[in-house]
BAFIZA-256121 format. One record per residue (C-alpha): residue number from 1; residue in one letter; x negated, y, z negated. Coordinates in Angstrom, 1 decimal, padded with zeros to 4 digits. Layout:
N
<r NUM A <X Y Z>>
...
//
This chain:
417
<r 1 X <085.1 032.4 -041.3>>
<r 2 X <082.4 034.0 -043.4>>
<r 3 X <079.1 032.0 -043.8>>
<r 4 X <079.1 031.1 -047.0>>
<r 5 X <082.2 029.2 -046.4>>
<r 6 X <080.5 027.3 -043.5>>
<r 7 X <077.7 026.9 -046.6>>
<r 8 X <080.4 025.3 -049.3>>
<r 9 X <081.8 022.8 -046.2>>
<r 10 X <078.5 021.9 -045.1>>
<r 11 X <077.6 020.9 -048.8>>
<r 12 X <080.9 019.1 -049.5>>
<r 13 X <080.5 017.5 -046.9>>
<r 14 X <076.8 016.0 -047.3>>
<r 15 X <078.3 015.4 -051.0>>
<r 16 X <081.1 013.7 -050.1>>
<r 17 X <078.5 010.9 -048.2>>
<r 18 X <076.1 011.0 -051.0>>
<r 19 X <074.4 007.8 -050.1>>
<r 20 X <074.0 008.5 -046.7>>
<r 21 X <072.2 012.2 -047.4>>
<r 22 X <069.9 010.9 -050.0>>
<r 23 X <068.5 008.3 -047.2>>
<r 24 X <068.7 010.7 -044.4>>
<r 25 X <066.4 013.0 -046.4>>
<r 26 X <064.0 010.2 -047.6>>
<r 27 X <061.9 011.4 -044.3>>
<r 28 X <061.5 014.7 -045.3>>
<r 29 X <061.1 014.0 -048.6>>
<r 30 X <057.8 012.2 -047.9>>
<r 31 X <056.7 014.2 -045.0>>
<r 32 X <056.5 017.0 -047.1>>
<r 33 X <055.1 015.3 -050.4>>
<r 34 X <052.4 014.0 -047.8>>
<r 35 X <051.7 017.3 -046.5>>
<r 36 X <051.5 019.2 -049.6>>
<r 37 X <049.6 016.4 -051.2>>
<r 38 X <047.2 015.4 -048.3>>
<r 39 X <046.7 019.7 -047.5>>
<r 40 X <046.4 020.4 -051.7>>
<r 41 X <043.1 018.1 -051.4>>
<r 42 X <041.4 019.5 -048.8>>
<r 43 X <042.3 023.0 -050.0>>
<r 44 X <040.7 022.0 -053.4>>
<r 45 X <037.7 020.4 -051.3>>
<r 46 X <037.1 024.4 -050.1>>
<r 47 X <037.6 025.4 -053.4>>
<r 48 X <034.3 023.5 -054.5>>
<r 49 X <032.2 024.1 -052.2>>
<r 50 X <032.7 027.7 -052.5>>
<r 51 X <031.9 027.3 -055.9>>
<r 52 X <029.2 026.0 -055.6>>
<r 53 X <027.5 027.6 -053.1>>
<r 54 X <028.4 030.9 -054.7>>
<r 55 X <025.8 029.8 -057.5>>
<r 56 X <023.4 029.9 -055.0>>
<r 57 X <023.1 033.4 -054.1>>
<r 58 X <022.5 035.4 -050.7>>
<r 59 X <019.0 035.4 -050.8>>
<r 60 X <019.0 031.7 -050.0>>
<r 61 X <017.9 030.0 -046.5>>
<r 62 X <017.9 026.3 -045.6>>
<r 63 X <016.3 024.5 -043.0>>
<r 64 X <017.0 021.0 -042.2>>
<r 65 X <015.9 018.6 -039.1>>
<r 66 X <018.3 019.1 -035.8>>
<r 67 X <018.4 016.6 -032.9>>
<r 68 X <017.9 019.4 -030.3>>
<r 69 X <019.7 016.9 -027.8>>
<r 70 X <023.0 016.9 -029.7>>
<r 71 X <025.9 018.9 -029.4>>
<r 72 X <027.1 021.9 -032.3>>
<r 73 X <027.1 020.8 -035.9>>
<r 74 X <026.2 016.6 -034.9>>
<r 75 X <022.7 017.7 -034.1>>
<r 76 X <022.9 017.9 -038.5>>
<r 77 X <024.7 014.9 -039.1>>
<r 78 X <022.0 012.3 -040.9>>
<r 79 X <023.0 010.0 -038.1>>
<r 80 X <021.7 012.1 -035.4>>
<r 81 X <019.3 014.4 -037.0>>
<r 82 X <015.4 014.2 -035.8>>
<r 83 X <013.6 013.3 -039.1>>
<r 84 X <010.9 016.5 -038.3>>
<r 85 X <010.2 018.2 -041.0>>
<r 86 X <007.4 017.8 -043.9>>
<r 87 X <005.7 019.1 -047.1>>
<r 88 X <003.0 020.4 -044.8>>
<r 89 X <005.9 022.4 -043.1>>
<r 90 X <006.7 023.7 -046.6>>
<r 91 X <003.4 024.8 -047.7>>
<r 92 X <003.1 026.5 -044.4>>
<r 93 X <006.1 028.6 -045.0>>
<r 94 X <004.7 029.5 -048.6>>
<r 95 X <001.3 030.7 -046.9>>
<r 96 X <002.7 032.4 -044.0>>
<r 97 X <006.4 033.9 -044.1>>
<r 98 X <006.4 037.1 -046.0>>
<r 99 X <009.2 037.5 -049.0>>
<r 100 X <008.9 034.1 -049.4>>
<r 101 X <009.3 033.1 -053.2>>
<r 102 X <009.9 030.1 -053.7>>
<r 103 X <010.1 026.6 -051.4>>
<r 104 X <012.2 023.3 -052.2>>
<r 105 X <011.6 020.4 -050.4>>
<r 106 X <013.8 018.2 -050.7>>
<r 107 X <015.3 014.5 -050.3>>
<r 108 X <018.4 013.1 -051.4>>
<r 109 X <020.5 009.7 -051.9>>
<r 110 X <023.2 007.9 -053.7>>
<r 111 X <021.6 005.7 -055.9>>
<r 112 X <023.0 003.4 -059.3>>
<r 113 X <021.2 004.5 -062.8>>
<r 114 X <021.0 002.4 -066.2>>
<r 115 X <020.6 003.3 -069.4>>
<r 116 X <021.1 000.2 -071.9>>
<r 117 X <024.5 -001.3 -071.1>>
<r 118 X <025.5 002.0 -069.2>>
<r 119 X <025.3 003.2 -065.7>>
<r 120 X <026.4 005.5 -063.6>>
<r 121 X <026.7 006.5 -059.6>>
<r 122 X <024.6 009.1 -058.6>>
<r 123 X <022.5 011.6 -056.5>>
<r 124 X <018.7 011.5 -057.0>>
<r 125 X <016.9 014.4 -055.6>>
<r 126 X <013.4 014.0 -054.7>>
<r 127 X <011.8 018.3 -054.9>>
<r 128 X <009.1 020.4 -056.7>>
<r 129 X <008.8 022.8 -058.9>>
<r 130 X <010.7 025.2 -057.0>>
<r 131 X <013.8 023.1 -057.4>>
<r 132 X <014.9 024.6 -060.5>>
<r 133 X <015.0 028.6 -059.2>>
<r 134 X <015.8 027.4 -055.1>>
<r 135 X <019.3 025.8 -056.8>>
<r 136 X <019.7 027.9 -059.6>>
<r 137 X <019.5 025.6 -062.5>>
<r 138 X <018.5 026.3 -066.0>>
<r 139 X <017.2 024.0 -068.4>>
<r 140 X <019.0 022.4 -071.8>>
<r 141 X <016.2 020.5 -072.9>>
<r 142 X <012.8 018.9 -072.2>>
<r 143 X <011.0 020.2 -069.1>>
<r 144 X <011.2 020.0 -065.3>>
<r 145 X <008.9 018.5 -063.4>>
<r 146 X <005.4 019.8 -062.8>>
<r 147 X <002.7 020.6 -059.8>>
<r 148 X <001.0 017.7 -062.2>>
<r 149 X <003.7 015.2 -062.0>>
<r 150 X <004.5 015.4 -058.3>>
<r 151 X <000.5 015.3 -057.2>>
<r 152 X <000.3 012.1 -059.8>>
<r 153 X <004.0 010.6 -058.1>>
<r 154 X <004.5 010.3 -061.4>>
<r 155 X <008.2 007.9 -062.5>>
<r 156 X <010.1 010.8 -064.0>>
<r 157 X <013.4 012.3 -063.8>>
<r 158 X <015.5 015.5 -065.3>>
<r 159 X <019.0 014.6 -065.5>>
<r 160 X <021.9 016.8 -064.6>>
<r 161 X <024.0 017.5 -068.0>>
<r 162 X <027.1 015.1 -067.1>>
<r 163 X <024.6 012.6 -066.0>>
<r 164 X <023.1 012.5 -069.1>>
<r 165 X <026.4 012.4 -071.6>>
<r 166 X <027.8 009.9 -069.0>>
<r 167 X <024.6 007.5 -069.5>>
<r 168 X <023.5 008.7 -073.8>>
<r 169 X <026.4 010.1 -074.9>>
<r 170 X <025.3 013.2 -077.3>>
<r 171 X <021.6 011.6 -077.8>>
<r 172 X <019.2 013.7 -077.1>>
<r 173 X <018.0 011.6 -073.4>>
<r 174 X <014.5 013.1 -073.3>>
<r 175 X <012.0 010.8 -073.9>>
<r 176 X <014.2 007.8 -073.3>>
<r 177 X <013.8 005.4 -070.0>>
<r 178 X <016.6 004.7 -067.2>>
<r 179 X <016.4 002.1 -064.6>>
<r 180 X <016.9 003.4 -060.9>>
<r 181 X <016.8 000.9 -058.1>>
<r 182 X <015.3 -001.5 -060.5>>
<r 183 X <012.4 001.1 -061.4>>
<r 184 X <011.6 002.5 -064.9>>
<r 185 X <011.8 006.2 -065.2>>
<r 186 X <011.1 008.6 -068.6>>
<r 187 X <013.5 011.4 -069.2>>
<r 188 X <011.5 014.6 -069.2>>
<r 189 X <014.7 017.0 -069.7>>
<r 190 X <017.8 018.0 -068.8>>
<r 191 X <019.0 020.8 -067.5>>
<r 192 X <022.0 022.7 -068.5>>
<r 193 X <025.7 022.4 -066.9>>
<r 194 X <026.1 024.0 -063.5>>
<r 195 X <029.9 023.4 -062.4>>
<r 196 X <030.7 023.0 -059.0>>
<r 197 X <030.8 019.8 -057.0>>
<r 198 X <030.0 018.6 -052.9>>
<r 199 X <032.2 015.9 -051.3>>
<r 200 X <033.8 015.5 -054.9>>
<r 201 X <030.4 014.7 -056.6>>
<r 202 X <029.7 016.6 -059.6>>
<r 203 X <026.4 018.8 -059.1>>
<r 204 X <026.2 018.1 -062.6>>
<r 205 X <025.9 014.2 -061.8>>
<r 206 X <022.4 014.9 -059.9>>
<r 207 X <019.1 013.8 -060.8>>
<r 208 X <015.4 015.1 -059.8>>
<r 209 X <012.1 013.2 -059.3>>
<r 210 X <009.0 014.5 -057.6>>
<r 211 X <009.3 013.7 -054.3>>
<r 212 X <006.3 012.3 -053.9>>
<r 213 X <007.5 009.3 -055.9>>
<r 214 X <010.9 009.3 -054.1>>
<r 215 X <009.2 009.1 -050.7>>
<r 216 X <006.3 006.1 -052.0>>
<r 217 X <008.9 004.2 -055.4>>
<r 218 X <012.3 004.7 -054.0>>
<r 219 X <012.9 005.8 -050.6>>
<r 220 X <010.6 006.0 -047.5>>
<r 221 X <011.1 007.8 -044.5>>
<r 222 X <009.0 009.4 -042.0>>
<r 223 X <008.7 011.3 -039.2>>
<r 224 X <007.9 010.5 -035.4>>
<r 225 X <004.2 011.1 -036.0>>
<r 226 X <003.9 008.7 -039.2>>
<r 227 X <004.1 011.8 -041.8>>
<r 228 X <006.4 011.2 -045.0>>
<r 229 X <010.2 013.6 -043.7>>
<r 230 X <011.8 015.5 -046.0>>
<r 231 X <015.3 016.4 -045.6>>
<r 232 X <015.5 019.8 -045.8>>
<r 233 X <013.8 022.6 -047.3>>
<r 234 X <015.6 025.5 -049.7>>
<r 235 X <013.4 029.1 -049.8>>
<r 236 X <014.4 031.6 -052.2>>
<r 237 X <013.5 035.3 -050.8>>
<r 238 X <013.3 038.3 -052.3>>
<r 239 X <016.3 040.2 -052.6>>
<r 240 X <015.7 043.2 -050.9>>
<r 241 X <014.4 040.9 -048.0>>
<r 242 X <015.9 041.1 -044.5>>
<r 243 X <017.3 037.8 -044.1>>
<r 244 X <017.0 037.6 -040.1>>
<r 245 X <013.7 038.9 -040.7>>
<r 246 X <012.5 035.9 -042.5>>
<r 247 X <014.5 033.6 -040.5>>
<r 248 X <012.9 034.5 -037.6>>
<r 249 X <009.3 034.2 -039.0>>
<r 250 X <010.5 030.6 -040.4>>
<r 251 X <011.9 029.8 -036.9>>
<r 252 X <008.1 031.3 -034.8>>
<r 253 X <006.4 029.3 -037.3>>
<r 254 X <007.9 025.7 -037.1>>
<r 255 X <008.1 026.3 -033.4>>
<r 256 X <004.1 026.5 -033.4>>
<r 257 X <003.6 023.9 -036.1>>
<r 258 X <005.4 021.4 -033.8>>
<r 259 X <004.1 022.3 -030.4>>
<r 260 X <007.6 023.2 -029.4>>
<r 261 X <007.3 024.5 -025.3>>
<r 262 X <008.9 027.7 -024.9>>
<r 263 X <011.4 026.6 -023.0>>
<r 264 X <012.7 023.5 -025.7>>
<r 265 X <014.6 023.4 -028.7>>
<r 266 X <014.5 023.6 -032.2>>
<r 267 X <014.5 020.4 -033.7>>
<r 268 X <015.2 021.8 -037.0>>
<r 269 X <018.2 024.5 -038.1>>
<r 270 X <017.1 027.3 -039.8>>
<r 271 X <020.3 029.2 -041.8>>
<r 272 X <021.1 030.9 -044.9>>
<r 273 X <023.3 030.5 -047.9>>
<r 274 X <026.4 032.0 -046.4>>
<r 275 X <026.1 030.4 -042.7>>
<r 276 X <026.1 026.8 -045.0>>
<r 277 X <029.1 028.3 -046.3>>
<r 278 X <030.8 029.4 -043.0>>
<r 279 X <029.3 025.3 -041.5>>
<r 280 X <030.7 023.8 -044.7>>
<r 281 X <033.9 025.8 -044.2>>
<r 282 X <034.8 024.7 -040.5>>
<r 283 X <034.0 021.7 -041.5>>
<r 284 X <037.0 021.2 -044.4>>
<r 285 X <039.0 023.2 -042.6>>
<r 286 X <039.1 020.8 -039.5>>
<r 287 X <039.5 017.9 -041.9>>
<r 288 X <042.8 019.9 -043.7>>
<r 289 X <044.1 020.6 -040.8>>
<r 290 X <044.1 016.8 -039.6>>
<r 291 X <045.1 016.0 -043.2>>
<r 292 X <048.0 018.2 -042.4>>
<r 293 X <048.5 016.8 -038.9>>
<r 294 X <049.0 013.5 -039.9>>
<r 295 X <051.6 013.9 -042.8>>
<r 296 X <053.5 016.3 -040.6>>
<r 297 X <054.3 012.5 -038.3>>
<r 298 X <056.1 011.7 -041.1>>
<r 299 X <058.2 015.1 -040.6>>
<r 300 X <059.0 014.2 -037.3>>
<r 301 X <060.3 010.8 -038.0>>
<r 302 X <062.4 012.2 -040.9>>
<r 303 X <063.8 014.6 -038.1>>
<r 304 X <064.6 011.8 -036.0>>
<r 305 X <066.2 010.6 -038.6>>
<r 306 X <068.6 013.8 -039.3>>
<r 307 X <069.6 014.2 -035.6>>
<r 308 X <070.8 010.2 -035.6>>
<r 309 X <072.7 010.3 -038.9>>
<r 310 X <074.2 013.9 -037.8>>
<r 311 X <075.7 011.9 -034.4>>
<r 312 X <076.7 009.4 -036.5>>
<r 313 X <078.7 011.9 -038.3>>
<r 314 X <080.0 013.8 -035.2>>
<r 315 X <081.7 010.6 -034.7>>
<r 316 X <083.1 009.7 -037.3>>
<r 317 X <084.6 013.4 -037.8>>
<r 318 X <086.1 013.5 -034.3>>
<r 319 X <089.4 014.2 -035.6>>
<r 320 X <088.5 016.6 -038.1>>
<r 321 X <086.8 018.5 -035.1>>
<r 322 X <089.9 018.8 -032.9>>
<r 323 X <092.2 019.5 -036.2>>
<r 324 X <090.0 022.4 -036.6>>
<r 325 X <090.1 023.6 -033.2>>
<r 326 X <093.5 023.2 -032.6>>
<r 327 X <094.1 025.5 -035.8>>
<r 328 X <091.4 027.8 -033.8>>
<r 329 X <088.7 027.6 -035.1>>
<r 330 X <086.3 028.4 -032.7>>
<r 331 X <083.6 026.3 -030.5>>
<r 332 X <080.4 028.9 -032.3>>
<r 333 X <082.4 027.9 -035.7>>
<r 334 X <082.0 023.7 -035.0>>
<r 335 X <078.6 025.0 -034.4>>
<r 336 X <077.1 026.6 -037.4>>
<r 337 X <078.7 024.3 -039.6>>
<r 338 X <077.1 021.7 -037.9>>
<r 339 X <073.4 023.2 -038.1>>
<r 340 X <074.0 024.2 -041.5>>
<r 341 X <074.6 020.1 -042.4>>
<r 342 X <071.2 019.5 -040.7>>
<r 343 X <069.4 022.6 -042.5>>
<r 344 X <070.4 022.0 -046.0>>
<r 345 X <069.5 018.0 -045.5>>
<r 346 X <066.3 019.1 -044.6>>
<r 347 X <065.8 021.9 -046.9>>
<r 348 X <066.9 019.5 -049.6>>
<r 349 X <064.5 017.0 -049.1>>
<r 350 X <062.1 019.5 -048.5>>
<r 351 X <062.6 020.9 -051.9>>
<r 352 X <062.3 017.7 -053.1>>
<r 353 X <059.6 016.8 -051.3>>
<r 354 X <057.6 020.0 -053.0>>
<r 355 X <058.1 018.9 -056.7>>
<r 356 X <056.7 015.4 -055.6>>
<r 357 X <053.7 016.4 -053.6>>
<r 358 X <052.9 019.5 -056.3>>
<r 359 X <053.0 016.3 -059.0>>
<r 360 X <050.7 014.1 -057.0>>
<r 361 X <048.6 016.6 -056.5>>
<r 362 X <048.7 017.0 -060.5>>
<r 363 X <048.1 013.8 -061.1>>
<r 364 X <045.1 013.3 -058.5>>
<r 365 X <043.6 016.1 -060.0>>
<r 366 X <043.7 014.1 -062.9>>
<r 367 X <041.9 010.9 -061.8>>
<r 368 X <038.6 010.2 -063.0>>
<r 369 X <037.0 007.8 -060.7>>
<r 370 X <033.2 007.1 -061.9>>
<r 371 X <033.1 009.9 -064.0>>
<r 372 X <033.8 012.2 -060.8>>
<r 373 X <037.4 013.9 -059.9>>
<r 374 X <038.6 015.3 -056.9>>
<r 375 X <039.8 018.3 -056.9>>
<r 376 X <043.1 019.4 -055.5>>
<r 377 X <044.6 023.0 -055.2>>
<r 378 X <048.5 023.8 -053.8>>
<r 379 X <049.0 027.0 -052.5>>
<r 380 X <051.4 029.2 -051.5>>
<r 381 X <050.9 029.2 -048.0>>
<r 382 X <051.0 025.2 -048.4>>
<r 383 X <054.1 025.5 -049.5>>
<r 384 X <055.4 028.1 -047.3>>
<r 385 X <054.3 026.3 -044.2>>
<r 386 X <055.9 023.1 -045.4>>
<r 387 X <059.6 024.4 -046.0>>
<r 388 X <059.4 026.2 -043.3>>
<r 389 X <058.5 023.2 -041.2>>
<r 390 X <061.2 021.4 -042.8>>
<r 391 X <063.7 024.3 -042.1>>
<r 392 X <062.8 024.2 -038.9>>
<r 393 X <062.9 020.3 -038.2>>
<r 394 X <066.5 020.7 -039.8>>
<r 395 X <067.8 023.4 -037.3>>
<r 396 X <066.4 021.4 -034.1>>
<r 397 X <067.4 017.9 -035.1>>
<r 398 X <071.1 019.9 -036.0>>
<r 399 X <071.1 021.7 -032.4>>
<r 400 X <072.1 018.3 -030.1>>
<r 401 X <074.5 016.7 -033.2>>
<r 402 X <075.5 020.9 -033.1>>
<r 403 X <076.5 021.5 -030.0>>
<r 404 X <078.1 017.7 -028.9>>
<r 405 X <080.9 018.7 -031.8>>
<r 406 X <081.6 022.0 -030.6>>
<r 407 X <081.6 020.5 -027.2>>
<r 408 X <084.3 018.1 -027.6>>
<r 409 X <087.8 018.4 -025.9>>
<r 410 X <090.4 019.6 -028.9>>
<r 411 X <093.5 017.4 -027.0>>
<r 412 X <091.0 014.1 -026.9>>
<r 413 X <089.4 014.8 -030.1>>
<r 414 X <092.9 014.6 -031.8>>
<r 415 X <093.7 011.6 -030.1>>
<r 416 X <089.9 009.7 -031.4>>
<r 417 X <090.4 006.4 -032.5>>
//
């Protein structure tokens, strides 16, 4: 009997029990839909991170405090990192490290910002005039923070384009006031749209204030020696400079300034924008796999459901199997028929699951929460993975019922029931 005939028989058998077949596929549908949805969200996060870092260029070096006693990436986590950087460290890098073009010490935190009857959630950065060049922003109106405003700890902010639109609509916010943590700030400028996001937060929704204002008026953080702490330092270097050489010079300077003994680990980390991208991709990659593994549990449950239903089907069709064997059907014919039925159930459920997962991912990308969207990207490898896993689960789930059906004695089967 040809393969197409076995496949036709499998479809007829499943169609004869439409309700049972549909309920059996439900586990696979949910599992595949979950895999598509969650992994597409993870891929969307990776795409946004790539886009954000690609705009910085290859000539940016970052310095962050780290806990020398914490392993791996945990040492960079704000929960574990030791506050060790200061404004004096940033100034020392400007004066003592060759090929440095701009140095932007930066602190950041989430805040609620209001203007009139409007309010938004934003991220406020405390920094210096070098921030504009280091992070590759351009001004759309007004001016960026100046050295005078940093020295005077002025209550001024520069707004991202989206933050300005969300608070003031089409009106020019320059010269207007906004409330940040109950304090009034004057808007002195608006930056051009940049695009990109990090962890679902738009880069155009940020606000920048002088770092001295941030440290004294908004969020006070201090190092172990009692100085005002800096959370990160972005360093723009000359395009023809060696990233490795400048990185080593920065490490040598900071070790000397922090009085770190030769046998002790650094209380800071220095890495390039490409290394930062690699770290971010590593984190989001693990996160994506974790999401996929969680949703894969549904596929396993779906596979168990297929196995149970196929065992019931074998019991119900015992006489049919005996009759087919009596008129010449071979063991492999029965085996193939039941395997095809299990695989068809799984593949059909996988196909429906892909469509549902794709639809949910599209809807997620359209949802706007407090002015932010969660990007999701459905790629061909995610679809191929989901359909391959569903087919594999279908075959594995059908092996035992198929072997049991093929092993039935035709005489006993004919007398069953």
